[in-house]
C-alpha positions as CSV (number, residue, x, y, z in Angstrom):
1,M,-25.3,-13.7,-11.4
2,N,-22.1,-15.3,-12.5
3,W,-19.0,-14.9,-11.2
4,L,-17.1,-14.6,-14.8
5,P,-17.7,-11.3,-15.8
6,I,-16.8,-9.9,-12.4
7,A,-13.4,-12.0,-12.2
8,L,-12.5,-10.4,-15.9
9,I,-13.2,-7.0,-14.8
10,A,-10.8,-7.9,-11.6
11,L,-8.3,-9.3,-14.1
12,G,-8.3,-6.0,-16.6
13,G,-7.5,-3.9,-13.4
14,F,-4.6,-5.8,-12.1
15,L,-3.3,-6.0,-15.6
16,I,-3.8,-2.0,-15.7
17,G,-1.9,-2.1,-12.8
18,G,0.9,-3.9,-15.1
19,V,0.5,-1.5,-17.4
20,V,1.3,1.4,-15.2
21,S,4.0,-0.5,-13.5
22,L,5.5,-1.4,-16.9
23,W,5.5,2.1,-18.3
24,R,7.2,4.0,-15.4
25,A,10.0,1.0,-16.0
26,D,10.1,2.1,-19.9
27,A,9.0,-0.8,-21.4
28,R,6.7,0.6,-23.2
29,P,6.0,-2.5,-26.2
30,P,5.2,-5.1,-23.1
31,A,3.2,-2.4,-21.2
32,V,0.9,-1.4,-24.5
33,L,0.3,-5.6,-25.2
34,C,-0.7,-5.6,-21.4
35,G,-2.8,-2.5,-22.2
36,V,-4.6,-4.5,-25.0
37,F,-5.1,-7.4,-23.2
38,A,-6.8,-5.1,-20.0
39,A,-9.0,-3.5,-22.2
40,A,-10.1,-6.6,-24.2
41,A,-10.6,-8.2,-20.5
42,I,-12.6,-5.4,-19.2
43,A,-14.8,-5.3,-22.5
44,G,-15.5,-9.0,-22.4
45,G,-16.5,-8.7,-18.7
46,I,-18.5,-5.9,-19.4
47,L,-20.5,-7.1,-22.7
48,W,-20.9,-10.6,-20.8
49,M,-22.6,-8.6,-18.5
50,L,-25.2,-7.4,-20.8
């Protein structure tokens, strides 16, 4: 099994934590941008495993 998809999913989880932190700090545009990157990382990791 390749380690890169697992790393991408882990990176997405880390970025989701950043989204929650930024959202609570009322930094909405950076939170949305971080959320887009998190979704792309998780989707990329899942699609890589298929």
